[in-house]
C-alpha positions, -999 to +999 in steps of 0.1 A: -317+305-502-313+271-517-344+253-530-330+219-521-312+213-489-284+187-487-289+154-467-265+126-470-262+095-447-235+070-454-220+041-436-184+030-440-180-004-422-143-005-431-136+023-407-166+018-384-179+052-391-213+068-401-212+101-420-241+125-420-243+159-438-274+180-434-283+215-444-308+236-425-326+268-437-314+286-406-285+308-395-256+291-378-260+306-342-295+291-340-284+257-354-255+257-330-278+264-301-301+236-312-273+211-307-258+226-276-286+240-254-306+216-233-339+235-237-337+232-275-321+197-276-350+183-256-375+196-282-360+174-310-333+149-300-357+119-303-377+105-331-414+112-326-434+100-308-405+096-284-393+125-262-358+135-251-356+143-214-322+156-201-315+149-165-284+171-165-262+189-191-230+208-188-218+219-223-181+224-217-149+204-223-151+175-198-188+182-192-216+157-198-252+154-209-272+125-194-306+120-210-332+095-219-353+089-249-388+082-235-415+064-253-452+074-250-456+044-227-428+057-204-401+033-216-366+049-211-334+045-231-306+063-213-275+078-230-244+096-218-225+122-238-191+135-227-178+166-244-142+162-254-136+193-276-155+225-283-147+253-308-176+276-304-200+279-334-178+256-356-172+222-340-176+200-310-167+164-303-182+141-278-181+105-266-215+089-266-226+056-249-258+040-239-262+039-202-284+027-174-306+050-153-278+054-128-255+069-154-233+038-158-221+037-195-225+005-215-193+003-234-182+003-261-194+037-273-189+060-302-170+093-309-190+120-325-175+149-344-199+177-354-189+206-376-210+236-385-207+261-414-230+287-429-233+301-464-261+325-475-283+317-445-280+279-449-262+261-421-245+228-429-239+203-401-214+175-409-213+146-384-190+117-383-197+089-358-168+066-352-178+034-334-153+017-311-164-016-325-179-028-358-203-049-338-217-018-320-220+001-352-239-028-368-262-031-338-268+007-339-278+004-376-300-027-370-318-008-342-329+017-368-304+045-362-306+057-398-344+059-398-346+074-363-319+100-368-332+110-402-367+115-386-351+134-357-332+158-381-364+163-401-381+173-368-353+196-360-361+215-392-396+222-378-382+233-345-358+257-361-386+272-381-406+278-349-376+294-332-366+318-361 
């Protein structure tokens, strides 16, 4: 097992894309499940002290996840994810957009491409997030996406340890 696990977060404004590479000290099936099963996603898909609450999820091509990040005071920020491609245990793609509580997307959104690989018990997740507009990407960054998603992925490490 590696002593130091990879974590890279880069932004390329010229192509409106965020790139994230993160290694986890867990086997690929567990990491895949953490990203694709509602009961695990809701344990970590929000930076603490916020919670992720999924209203519904259907992980299949054409399926959707509709969820909110909920603050300790009850403030809700809704998002909609639509799965556009799934290659089990290796890759999935989704369109992501903020939404209102009635599931109406606030466009433009972003296209996420998540790839999974494992070597010697360490699973690497590579994520590219292409934004439909530079303005949206800049707003996402200004809202603290890097800090929030970094904290969320760090929390995922703890969840994975508790599940393994």
